[in-house]
N, CA, C and O atoms as a GROMACS GRO file, in nm:
protein
  564
    1MET      N    1   9.713  10.816   3.464
    1MET     CA    2   9.673  10.693   3.464
    1MET      C    3   9.546  10.693   3.582
    1MET      O    4   9.537  10.764   3.682
    2ASN      N    5   9.470  10.609   3.544
    2ASN     CA    6   9.303  10.585   3.575
    2ASN      C    7   9.317  10.540   3.724
    2ASN      O    8   9.421  10.543   3.790
    3ASP      N    9   9.191  10.497   3.766
    3ASP     CA   10   9.183  10.405   3.950
    3ASP      C   11   9.194  10.223   3.870
    3ASP      O   12   9.253  10.143   3.942
    4GLU      N   13   9.155  10.183   3.771
    4GLU     CA   14   9.180  10.098   3.722
    4GLU      C   15   9.303  10.025   3.682
    4GLU      O   16   9.306   9.905   3.653
    5GLN      N   17   9.400  10.102   3.682
    5GLN     CA   18   9.575  10.122   3.665
    5GLN      C   19   9.628  10.144   3.776
    5GLN      O   20   9.750  10.130   3.780
    6ALA      N   21   9.570  10.176   3.877
    6ALA     CA   22   9.600  10.218   4.030
    6ALA      C   23   9.612  10.108   4.168
    6ALA      O   24   9.685  10.108   4.267
    7TYR      N   25   9.494  10.010   4.113
    7TYR     CA   26   9.494   9.934   4.194
    7TYR      C   27   9.463   9.820   4.164
    7TYR      O   28   9.378   9.808   4.076
    8THR      N   29   9.502   9.738   4.206
    8THR     CA   30   9.531   9.609   4.156
    8THR      C   31   9.552   9.499   4.299
    8THR      O   32   9.571   9.540   4.413
    9VAL      N   33   9.541   9.343   4.258
    9VAL     CA   34   9.552   9.214   4.349
    9VAL      C   35   9.673   9.148   4.362
    9VAL      O   36   9.702   9.100   4.252
   10VAL      N   37   9.763   9.123   4.451
   10VAL     CA   38   9.909   9.095   4.397
   10VAL      C   39   9.843   8.959   4.530
   10VAL      O   40   9.798   8.975   4.644
   11GLY      N   41   9.862   8.851   4.461
   11GLY     CA   42   9.926   8.760   4.590
   11GLY      C   43   9.780   8.718   4.723
   11GLY      O   44   9.761   8.665   4.833
   12GLY      N   45   9.694   8.806   4.583
   12GLY     CA   46   9.481   8.808   4.725
   12GLY      C   47   9.574   8.900   4.814
   12GLY      O   48   9.606   8.847   4.921
   13ARG      N   49   9.613   8.997   4.797
   13ARG     CA   50   9.655   9.153   4.881
   13ARG      C   51   9.616   9.248   4.768
   13ARG      O   52   9.646   9.207   4.656
   14GLY      N   53   9.542   9.392   4.776
   14GLY     CA   54   9.561   9.486   4.701
   14GLY      C   55   9.667   9.561   4.719
   14GLY      O   56   9.740   9.559   4.818
   15SER      N   57   9.675   9.612   4.648
   15SER     CA   58   9.807   9.694   4.602
   15SER      C   59   9.818   9.822   4.547
   15SER      O   60   9.793   9.812   4.426
   16MET      N   61   9.838   9.916   4.572
   16MET     CA   62   9.800  10.092   4.517
   16MET      C   63   9.873  10.119   4.452
   16MET      O   64   9.975  10.121   4.521
   17THR      N   65   9.910  10.160   4.302
   17THR     CA   66  10.086  10.252   4.271
   17THR      C   67  10.036  10.379   4.314
   17THR      O   68   9.934  10.439   4.282
   18VAL      N   69  10.123  10.407   4.389
   18VAL     CA   70  10.166  10.548   4.475
   18VAL      C   71  10.192  10.642   4.388
   18VAL      O   72  10.122  10.742   4.375
   19PHE      N   73  10.330  10.609   4.298
   19PHE     CA   74  10.418  10.723   4.257
   19PHE      C   75  10.447  10.629   4.105
   19PHE      O   76  10.460  10.508   4.118
   20GLU      N   77  10.455  10.678   3.992
   20GLU     CA   78  10.536  10.594   3.864
   20GLU      C   79  10.660  10.647   3.864
   20GLU      O   80  10.659  10.728   3.957
   21ILE      N   81  10.779  10.647   3.806
   21ILE     CA   82  10.897  10.766   3.733
   21ILE      C   83  10.942  10.680   3.634
   21ILE      O   84  10.975  10.562   3.636
   22TYR      N   85  10.937  10.784   3.525
   22TYR     CA   86  11.027  10.747   3.394
   22TYR      C   87  11.168  10.706   3.410
   22TYR      O   88  11.236  10.751   3.503
   23ILE      N   89  11.211  10.630   3.332
   23ILE     CA   90  11.387  10.676   3.368
   23ILE      C   91  11.459  10.621   3.210
   23ILE      O   92  11.492  10.506   3.184
   24LYS      N   93  11.468  10.717   3.140
   24LYS     CA   94  11.589  10.674   3.017
   24LYS      C   95  11.688  10.605   3.050
   24LYS      O   96  11.793  10.656   3.088
   25THR      N   97  11.662  10.439   3.036
   25THR     CA   98  11.762  10.364   2.996
   25THR      C   99  11.714  10.200   2.963
   25THR      O  100  11.602  10.175   2.918
   26THR      N  101  11.802  10.104   2.990
   26THR     CA  102  11.704  10.011   2.943
   26THR      C  103  11.667   9.936   3.026
   26THR      O  104  11.731   9.947   3.130
   27PRO      N  105  11.541   9.814   3.030
   27PRO     CA  106  11.516   9.746   3.143
   27PRO      C  107  11.678   9.678   3.213
   27PRO      O  108  11.669   9.615   3.318
   28GLU      N  109  11.781   9.692   3.166
   28GLU     CA  110  11.855   9.573   3.209
   28GLU      C  111  11.930   9.641   3.285
   28GLU      O  112  11.958   9.586   3.391
   29ARG      N  113  11.986   9.776   3.262
   29ARG     CA  114  12.076   9.858   3.333
   29ARG      C  115  11.952   9.896   3.452
   29ARG      O  116  12.007   9.875   3.560
   30LEU      N  117  11.812   9.941   3.477
   30LEU     CA  118  11.774   9.958   3.589
   30LEU      C  119  11.701   9.831   3.654
   30LEU      O  120  11.628   9.854   3.750
   31TRP      N  121  11.713   9.712   3.615
   31TRP     CA  122  11.702   9.606   3.709
   31TRP      C  123  11.853   9.606   3.771
   31TRP      O  124  11.886   9.533   3.864
   32GLU      N  125  11.909   9.665   3.730
   32GLU     CA  126  12.080   9.652   3.728
   32GLU      C  127  12.065   9.768   3.865
   32GLU      O  128  12.141   9.791   3.959
   33ALA      N  129  12.007   9.794   3.848
   33ALA     CA  130  12.026   9.939   3.906
   33ALA      C  131  11.912   9.944   4.100
   33ALA      O  132  11.923  10.018   4.198
   34ILE      N  133  11.848   9.863   4.078
   34ILE     CA  134  11.744   9.820   4.166
   34ILE      C  135  11.816   9.751   4.187
   34ILE      O  136  11.920   9.817   4.186
   35THR      N  137  11.845   9.628   4.213
   35THR     CA  138  11.941   9.490   4.255
   35THR      C  139  12.003   9.501   4.291
   35THR      O  140  12.006   9.438   4.397
   36SER      N  141  12.129   9.585   4.262
   36SER     CA  142  12.276   9.573   4.299
   36SER      C  143  12.272   9.662   4.426
   36SER      O  144  12.230   9.778   4.431
   37GLU      N  145  12.322   9.589   4.526
   37GLU     CA  146  12.362   9.684   4.634
   37GLU      C  147  12.442   9.808   4.626
   37GLU      O  148  12.406   9.922   4.658
   38GLN      N  149  12.565   9.766   4.576
   38GLN     CA  150  12.641   9.847   4.582
   38GLN      C  151  12.581   9.990   4.503
   38GLN      O  152  12.592  10.101   4.556
   39MET      N  153  12.507   9.965   4.347
   39MET     CA  154  12.471  10.096   4.306
   39MET      C  155  12.338  10.148   4.364
   39MET      O  156  12.284  10.258   4.350
   40ARG      N  157  12.303  10.044   4.428
   40ARG     CA  158  12.187  10.136   4.536
   40ARG      C  159  12.234  10.213   4.656
   40ARG      O  160  12.171  10.318   4.666
   41LYS      N  161  12.314  10.198   4.741
   41LYS     CA  162  12.412  10.300   4.794
   41LYS      C  163  12.477  10.363   4.711
   41LYS      O  164  12.502  10.461   4.781
   42ARG      N  165  12.529  10.386   4.604
   42ARG     CA  166  12.598  10.483   4.538
   42ARG      C  167  12.441  10.607   4.530
   42ARG      O  168  12.446  10.706   4.603
   43TYR      N  169  12.334  10.589   4.452
   43TYR     CA  170  12.219  10.692   4.437
   43TYR      C  171  12.129  10.658   4.565
   43TYR      O  172  12.007  10.674   4.563
   44SER      N  173  12.178  10.624   4.644
   44SER     CA  174  12.067  10.609   4.809
   44SER      C  175  12.083  10.661   4.920
   44SER      O  176  12.008  10.647   5.017
   45PHE      N  177  12.225  10.754   4.914
   45PHE     CA  178  12.235  10.813   5.062
   45PHE      C  179  12.328  10.735   5.118
   45PHE      O  180  12.366  10.777   5.227
   46GLY      N  181  12.389  10.613   5.072
   46GLY     CA  182  12.444  10.506   5.153
   46GLY      C  183  12.350  10.372   5.186
   46GLY      O  184  12.386  10.282   5.262
   47VAL      N  185  12.229  10.376   5.116
   47VAL     CA  186  12.148  10.280   5.135
   47VAL      C  187  12.139  10.159   5.133
   47VAL      O  188  12.025  10.139   5.174
   48GLY      N  189  12.195  10.045   5.108
   48GLY     CA  190  12.190   9.928   5.077
   48GLY      C  191  12.079   9.834   5.073
   48GLY      O  192  12.034   9.794   5.181
   49THR      N  193  12.014   9.782   4.932
   49THR     CA  194  11.977   9.675   5.033
   49THR      C  195  11.962   9.550   4.932
   49THR      O  196  11.984   9.549   4.811
   50VAL      N  197  11.913   9.434   5.023
   50VAL     CA  198  11.962   9.355   5.035
   50VAL      C  199  11.886   9.267   5.036
   50VAL      O  200  11.796   9.278   5.118
   51SER      N  201  11.887   9.125   4.938
   51SER     CA  202  11.801   9.017   4.890
   51SER      C  203  11.850   8.916   4.808
   51SER      O  204  11.953   8.925   4.741
   52ASP      N  205  11.783   8.829   4.811
   52ASP     CA  206  11.816   8.715   4.661
   52ASP      C  207  11.734   8.762   4.507
   52ASP      O  208  11.774   8.729   4.395
   53TRP      N  209  11.636   8.827   4.528
   53TRP     CA  210  11.533   8.875   4.438
   53TRP      C  211  11.495   8.786   4.373
   53TRP      O  212  11.497   8.778   4.250
   54THR      N  213  11.433   8.666   4.495
   54THR     CA  214  11.314   8.564   4.402
   54THR      C  215  11.197   8.588   4.482
   54THR      O  216  11.206   8.616   4.601
   55PRO      N  217  11.101   8.578   4.429
   55PRO     CA  218  10.923   8.521   4.455
   55PRO      C  219  10.942   8.498   4.575
   55PRO      O  220  11.015   8.403   4.602
   56GLY      N  221  10.877   8.585   4.695
   56GLY     CA  222  10.836   8.504   4.763
   56GLY      C  223  10.973   8.569   4.914
   56GLY      O  224  10.938   8.561   5.032
   57SER      N  225  11.100   8.620   4.880
   57SER     CA  226  11.189   8.629   4.920
   57SER      C  227  11.187   8.754   5.021
   57SER      O  228  11.081   8.817   5.019
   58GLU      N  229  11.285   8.798   5.106
   58GLU     CA  230  11.233   8.950   5.172
   58GLU      C  231  11.369   9.025   5.118
   58GLU      O  232  11.476   8.981   5.073
   59TYR      N  233  11.331   9.126   5.137
   59TYR     CA  234  11.491   9.202   5.119
   59TYR      C  235  11.485   9.338   5.233
   59TYR      O  236  11.383   9.398   5.265
   60LYS      N  237  11.583   9.357   5.267
   60LYS     CA  238  11.581   9.505   5.358
   60LYS      C  239  11.670   9.578   5.304
   60LYS      O  240  11.765   9.527   5.244
   61ALA      N  241  11.654   9.720   5.316
   61ALA     CA  242  11.710   9.847   5.319
   61ALA      C  243  11.781   9.891   5.419
   61ALA      O  244  11.715   9.900   5.522
   62ALA      N  245  11.918   9.931   5.429
   62ALA     CA  246  11.961   9.974   5.559
   62ALA      C  247  12.125  10.019   5.503
   62ALA      O  248  12.189   9.982   5.404
   63VAL      N  249  12.157  10.106   5.604
   63VAL     CA  250  12.305  10.139   5.592
   63VAL      C  251  12.324  10.093   5.725
   63VAL      O  252  12.286  10.150   5.827
   64PRO      N  253  12.398   9.967   5.716
   64PRO     CA  254  12.439   9.855   5.801
   64PRO      C  255  12.518   9.913   5.884
   64PRO      O  256  12.596   9.993   5.831
   65GLY      N  257  12.528   9.892   6.072
   65GLY     CA  258  12.531   9.958   6.122
   65GLY      C  259  12.506  10.060   6.228
   65GLY      O  260  12.537  10.064   6.348
   66VAL      N  261  12.423  10.165   6.127
   66VAL     CA  262  12.330  10.260   6.184
   66VAL      C  263  12.251  10.277   6.136
   66VAL      O  264  12.212  10.385   6.180
   67ILE      N  265  12.181  10.244   6.062
   67ILE     CA  266  12.004  10.280   6.062
   67ILE      C  267  11.896  10.168   5.940
   67ILE      O  268  11.899  10.177   5.817
   68GLU      N  269  11.809  10.070   6.024
   68GLU     CA  270  11.756   9.997   5.955
   68GLU      C  271  11.569  10.120   5.873
   68GLU      O  272  11.478  10.172   5.937
   69ILE      N  273  11.593  10.116   5.737
   69ILE     CA  274  11.536  10.207   5.672
   69ILE      C  275  11.370  10.148   5.631
   69ILE      O  276  11.267  10.215   5.642
   70ALA      N  277  11.378  10.015   5.584
   70ALA     CA  278  11.277   9.918   5.540
   70ALA      C  279  11.296   9.827   5.491
   70ALA      O  280  11.403   9.826   5.431
   71GLY      N  281  11.200   9.683   5.482
   71GLY     CA  282  11.242   9.626   5.475
   71GLY      C  283  11.060   9.573   5.434
   71GLY      O  284  10.963   9.648   5.452
   72GLY      N  285  11.046   9.370   5.353
   72GLY     CA  286  10.925   9.382   5.301
   72GLY      C  287  10.931   9.242   5.191
   72GLY      O  288  11.036   9.178   5.205
   73GLU      N  289  10.860   9.202   5.115
   73GLU     CA  290  10.920   9.044   5.066
   73GLU      C  291  10.902   9.110   4.875
   73GLU      O  292  10.829   9.202   4.838
   74ASN      N  293  10.980   9.039   4.802
   74ASN     CA  294  10.998   9.038   4.696
   74ASN      C  295  10.829   8.962   4.681
   74ASN      O  296  10.814   8.872   4.763
   75LEU      N  297  10.741   8.981   4.615
   75LEU     CA  298  10.640   8.945   4.558
   75LEU      C  299  10.590   8.891   4.461
   75LEU      O  300  10.499   8.808   4.453
   76GLU      N  301  10.698   8.979   4.325
   76GLU     CA  302  10.680   8.948   4.229
   76GLU      C  303  10.847   8.978   4.137
   76GLU      O  304  10.892   9.092   4.131
   77VAL      N  305  10.920   8.862   4.074
   77VAL     CA  306  10.987   8.931   3.994
   77VAL      C  307  10.976   8.831   3.906
   77VAL      O  308  10.946   8.712   3.919
   78GLU      N  309  11.009   8.908   3.802
   78GLU     CA  310  11.028   8.877   3.709
   78GLU      C  311  11.121   8.988   3.617
   78GLU      O  312  11.081   9.083   3.549
   79PRO      N  313  11.257   8.942   3.640
   79PRO     CA  314  11.393   9.043   3.505
   79PRO      C  315  11.369   9.031   3.453
   79PRO      O  316  11.277   8.954   3.425
   80PRO      N  317  11.448   9.116   3.370
   80PRO     CA  318  11.412   9.228   3.386
   80PRO      C  319  11.339   9.372   3.444
   80PRO      O  320  11.391   9.480   3.468
   81ARG      N  321  11.174   9.319   3.457
   81ARG     CA  322  11.102   9.396   3.363
   81ARG      C  323  10.977   9.425   3.474
   81ARG      O  324  10.891   9.513   3.463
   82ARG      N  325  10.990   9.331   3.578
   82ARG     CA  326  10.883   9.351   3.676
   82ARG      C  327  10.983   9.322   3.833
   82ARG      O  328  11.084   9.254   3.856
   83LEU      N  329  10.907   9.397   3.906
   83LEU     CA  330  10.956   9.398   4.072
   83LEU      C  331  10.849   9.460   4.151
   83LEU      O  332  10.835   9.580   4.174
   84VAL      N  333  10.747   9.326   4.206
   84VAL     CA  334  10.678   9.388   4.304
   84VAL      C  335  10.678   9.377   4.442
   84VAL      O  336  10.665   9.260   4.479
   85GLN      N  337  10.688   9.454   4.526
   85GLN     CA  338  10.693   9.418   4.652
   85GLN      C  339  10.614   9.469   4.753
   85GLN      O  340  10.517   9.542   4.735
   86SER      N  341  10.661   9.424   4.877
   86SER     CA  342  10.533   9.485   4.985
   86SER      C  343  10.673   9.584   5.097
   86SER      O  344  10.793   9.565   5.113
   87PHE      N  345  10.580   9.684   5.150
   87PHE     CA  346  10.716   9.838   5.194
   87PHE      C  347  10.674   9.822   5.351
   87PHE      O  348  10.557   9.843   5.384
   88THR      N  349  10.760   9.790   5.433
   88THR     CA  350  10.700   9.839   5.591
   88THR      C  351  10.822   9.877   5.578
   88THR      O  352  10.923   9.834   5.522
   89ALA      N  353  10.772  10.043   5.696
   89ALA     CA  354  10.893  10.171   5.661
   89ALA      C  355  10.962  10.140   5.838
   89ALA      O  356  10.897  10.150   5.942
   90LEU      N  357  11.112  10.102   5.826
   90LEU     CA  358  11.157  10.086   5.975
   90LEU      C  359  11.250  10.174   5.995
   90LEU      O  360  11.344  10.126   6.058
   91TRP      N  361  11.264  10.311   5.959
   91TRP     CA  362  11.320  10.407   5.979
   91TRP      C  363  11.278  10.456   6.172
   91TRP      O  364  11.368  10.448   6.256
   92SER      N  365  11.181  10.488   6.198
   92SER     CA  366  11.137  10.549   6.325
   92SER      C  367  11.013  10.452   6.399
   92SER      O  368  10.913  10.411   6.341
   93GLU      N  369  11.043  10.432   6.521
   93GLU     CA  370  10.960  10.328   6.632
   93GLU      C  371  10.790  10.374   6.591
   93GLU      O  372  10.689  10.304   6.583
   94ASP      N  373  10.815  10.549   6.564
   94ASP     CA  374  10.657  10.586   6.570
   94ASP      C  375  10.608  10.564   6.419
   94ASP      O  376  10.490  10.527   6.415
   95VAL      N  377  10.675  10.579   6.281
   95VAL     CA  378  10.672  10.531   6.194
   95VAL      C  379  10.592  10.380   6.206
   95VAL      O  380  10.484  10.349   6.155
   96GLN      N  381  10.684  10.294   6.295
   96GLN     CA  382  10.639  10.142   6.295
   96GLN      C  383  10.501  10.133   6.406
   96GLN      O  384  10.405  10.057   6.393
   97ARG      N  385  10.521  10.220   6.503
   97ARG     CA  386  10.351  10.204   6.555
   97ARG      C  387  10.285  10.250   6.480
   97ARG      O  388  10.190  10.172   6.478
   98GLY      N  389  10.257  10.352   6.386
   98GLY     CA  390  10.147  10.408   6.325
   98GLY      C  391  10.112  10.303   6.189
   98GLY      O  392   9.992  10.282   6.173
   99GLN      N  393  10.195  10.244   6.103
   99GLN     CA  394  10.163  10.152   6.050
   99GLN      C  395  10.062  10.042   6.108
   99GLN      O  396   9.963   9.995   6.051
  100GLN      N  397  10.102  10.019   6.207
  100GLN     CA  398  10.037   9.905   6.333
  100GLN      C  399   9.899   9.927   6.337
  100GLN      O  400   9.811   9.863   6.278
  101ARG      N  401   9.884  10.047   6.430
  101ARG     CA  402   9.768  10.084   6.406
  101ARG      C  403   9.680  10.086   6.355
  101ARG      O  404   9.579  10.040   6.408
  102ALA      N  405   9.676  10.160   6.183
  102ALA     CA  406   9.639  10.124   6.051
  102ALA      C  407   9.631   9.972   6.018
  102ALA      O  408   9.530   9.927   5.964
  103LEU      N  409   9.686   9.930   6.036
  103LEU     CA  410   9.626   9.780   5.980
  103LEU      C  411   9.552   9.761   6.103
  103LEU      O  412   9.429   9.776   6.098
  104ARG      N  413   9.622   9.723   6.243
  104ARG     CA  414   9.496   9.700   6.326
  104ARG      C  415   9.359   9.737   6.276
  104ARG      O  416   9.277   9.649   6.249
  105ARG      N  417   9.323   9.917   6.258
  105ARG     CA  418   9.164   9.943   6.227
  105ARG      C  419   9.100   9.877   6.132
  105ARG      O  420   8.979   9.854   6.135
  106LEU      N  421   9.222   9.820   5.991
  106LEU     CA  422   9.140   9.765   5.880
  106LEU      C  423   9.095   9.695   5.934
  106LEU      O  424   8.974   9.695   5.907
  107ALA      N  425   9.141   9.568   6.058
  107ALA     CA  426   9.158   9.471   6.061
  107ALA      C  427   9.030   9.433   6.142
  107ALA      O  428   8.979   9.320   6.140
  108ASP      N  429   8.976   9.554   6.223
  108ASP     CA  430   8.876   9.558   6.319
  108ASP      C  431   8.808   9.576   6.253
  108ASP      O  432   8.710   9.503   6.245
  109ASP      N  433   8.825   9.683   6.172
  109ASP     CA  434   8.640   9.783   6.150
  109ASP      C  435   8.591   9.664   6.002
  109ASP      O  436   8.648   9.689   5.896
  110PRO      N  437   8.497   9.553   6.004
  110PRO     CA  438   8.498   9.469   5.899
  110PRO      C  439   8.396   9.545   5.804
  110PRO      O  440   8.293   9.604   5.836
  111LEU      N  441   8.462   9.523   5.652
  111LEU     CA  442   8.337   9.568   5.510
  111LEU      C  443   8.246   9.512   5.531
  111LEU      O  444   8.212   9.395   5.541
  112ARG      N  445   8.192   9.635   5.539
  112ARG     CA  446   8.016   9.647   5.516
  112ARG      C  447   8.004   9.634   5.304
  112ARG      O  448   8.076   9.677   5.214
  113PRO      N  449   7.896   9.566   5.305
  113PRO     CA  450   7.850   9.558   5.152
  113PRO      C  451   7.852   9.688   5.108
  113PRO      O  452   7.914   9.708   5.003
  114GLU      N  453   7.788   9.805   5.174
  114GLU     CA  454   7.725   9.957   5.135
  114GLU      C  455   7.883  10.010   5.113
  114GLU      O  456   7.899  10.081   5.013
  115ASP      N  457   8.015   9.981   5.205
  115ASP     CA  458   8.090  10.014   5.147
  115ASP      C  459   8.137  10.012   5.029
  115ASP      O  460   8.163  10.114   4.966
  116ALA      N  461   8.153   9.906   4.990
  116ALA     CA  462   8.206   9.847   4.843
  116ALA      C  463   8.139   9.896   4.731
  116ALA      O  464   8.201   9.934   4.632
  117ALA      N  465   7.953   9.898   4.740
  117ALA     CA  466   7.870   9.890   4.662
  117ALA      C  467   7.926  10.031   4.497
  117ALA      O  468   7.907  10.152   4.492
  118GLY      N  469   7.984   9.951   4.407
  118GLY     CA  470   8.060  10.039   4.316
  118GLY      C  471   8.189  10.103   4.287
  118GLY      O  472   8.236  10.176   4.200
  119ASP      N  473   8.239  10.032   4.422
  119ASP     CA  474   8.408  10.050   4.370
  119ASP      C  475   8.491   9.968   4.334
  119ASP      O  476   8.537   9.891   4.417
  120ARG      N  477   8.520   9.965   4.239
  120ARG     CA  478   8.632   9.908   4.088
  120ARG      C  479   8.744   9.862   4.162
  120ARG      O  480   8.798   9.756   4.128
  121ARG      N  481   8.807   9.960   4.305
  121ARG     CA  482   8.969   9.909   4.313
  121ARG      C  483   8.979   9.805   4.418
  121ARG      O  484   9.090   9.784   4.465
  122GLY      N  485   8.869   9.731   4.463
  122GLY     CA  486   8.860   9.616   4.549
  122GLY      C  487   8.798   9.697   4.646
  122GLY      O  488   8.765   9.815   4.654
  123PRO      N  489   8.791   9.568   4.738
  123PRO     CA  490   8.719   9.570   4.898
  123PRO      C  491   8.825   9.623   5.039
  123PRO      O  492   8.788   9.677   5.143
  124ARG      N  493   8.950   9.590   5.001
  124ARG     CA  494   9.064   9.706   5.054
  124ARG      C  495   9.066   9.825   5.087
  124ARG      O  496   9.082   9.884   5.194
  125HIS      N  497   9.038   9.876   4.916
  125HIS     CA  498   9.063  10.009   4.905
  125HIS      C  499   8.951  10.063   4.976
  125HIS      O  500   8.958  10.135   5.076
  126ALA      N  501   8.795  10.003   4.887
  126ALA     CA  502   8.656  10.044   4.985
  126ALA      C  503   8.664  10.046   5.135
  126ALA      O  504   8.620  10.143   5.197
  127ARG      N  505   8.713   9.952   5.189
  127ARG     CA  506   8.705   9.938   5.403
  127ARG      C  507   8.841  10.063   5.447
  127ARG      O  508   8.864  10.108   5.559
  128LEU      N  509   8.912  10.094   5.326
  128LEU     CA  510   9.020  10.181   5.361
  128LEU      C  511   8.922  10.320   5.344
  128LEU      O  512   8.926  10.371   5.456
  129VAL      N  513   8.835  10.406   5.256
  129VAL     CA  514   8.799  10.496   5.274
  129VAL      C  515   8.638  10.488   5.321
  129VAL      O  516   8.545  10.565   5.300
  130ALA      N  517   8.644  10.402   5.369
  130ALA     CA  518   8.504  10.380   5.424
  130ALA      C  519   8.500  10.458   5.589
  130ALA      O  520   8.424  10.543   5.635
  131LEU      N  521   8.631  10.375   5.655
  131LEU     CA  522   8.700  10.387   5.809
  131LEU      C  523   8.698  10.559   5.769
  131LEU      O  524   8.599  10.624   5.803
  132LEU      N  525   8.800  10.621   5.703
  132LEU     CA  526   8.824  10.759   5.623
  132LEU      C  527   8.729  10.791   5.642
  132LEU      O  528   8.744  10.858   5.743
  133ARG      N  529   8.568  10.796   5.603
  133ARG     CA  530   8.476  10.858   5.598
  133ARG      C  531   8.404  10.848   5.725
  133ARG      O  532   8.349  10.950   5.766
  134ARG      N  533   8.396  10.749   5.787
  134ARG     CA  534   8.307  10.735   5.958
  134ARG      C  535   8.397  10.841   6.063
  134ARG      O  536   8.339  10.902   6.153
  135ARG      N  537   8.527  10.852   6.042
  135ARG     CA  538   8.596  10.894   6.123
  135ARG      C  539   8.607  11.068   6.117
  135ARG      O  540   8.633  11.133   6.219
  136ARG      N  541   8.590  11.118   6.012
  136ARG     CA  542   8.582  11.214   5.960
  136ARG      C  543   8.446  11.286   6.051
  136ARG      O  544   8.450  11.373   6.138
  137LEU      N  545   8.304  11.198   5.983
  137LEU     CA  546   8.234  11.225   6.047
  137LEU      C  547   8.212  11.211   6.206
  137LEU      O  548   8.117  11.270   6.257
  138ARG      N  549   8.283  11.146   6.271
  138ARG     CA  550   8.254  11.121   6.411
  138ARG      C  551   8.362  11.260   6.480
  138ARG      O  552   8.342  11.315   6.589
  139ALA      N  553   8.465  11.289   6.390
  139ALA     CA  554   8.553  11.427   6.445
  139ALA      C  555   8.472  11.513   6.406
  139ALA      O  556   8.521  11.624   6.425
  140ARG      N  557   8.277  11.524   6.318
  140ARG     CA  558   8.264  11.640   6.336
  140ARG      C  559   8.111  11.646   6.392
  140ARG      O  560   8.055  11.754   6.370
  141SER      N  561   8.046  11.562   6.452
  141SER     CA  562   7.986  11.512   6.557
  141SER      C  563   8.015  11.631   6.723
  141SER      O  564   7.966  11.600   6.831
   0.00000   0.00000   0.00000
């Protein structure tokens, strides 16, 4: 996978592929495995995912009455070949606070033109890289 394949813009927001998994099955069977709450529970240590699987709808992944794992929005839904989702980790308050701090830092740290110069992955990626570079420089000072 090259950089152009790893980063894309979905619904006006940047999206980066973190990993890819190859599974020997049909698209229909894989779609069922992803969207069937019972099948997800079977292969995800009891964690079921609930949604109506329509564009713009929400999803929740949880062990009911025990723990909420994740939630987000179904950004693109094209059965059985495409499912694009946002992701928010819910399994601990520390993780949630960390996500909120990172998002606030990105929002409070404006993208400068020189930060994005020559970066094909998009302004959000450039902003994150620039923020991390400036933090590293401050830490060394």
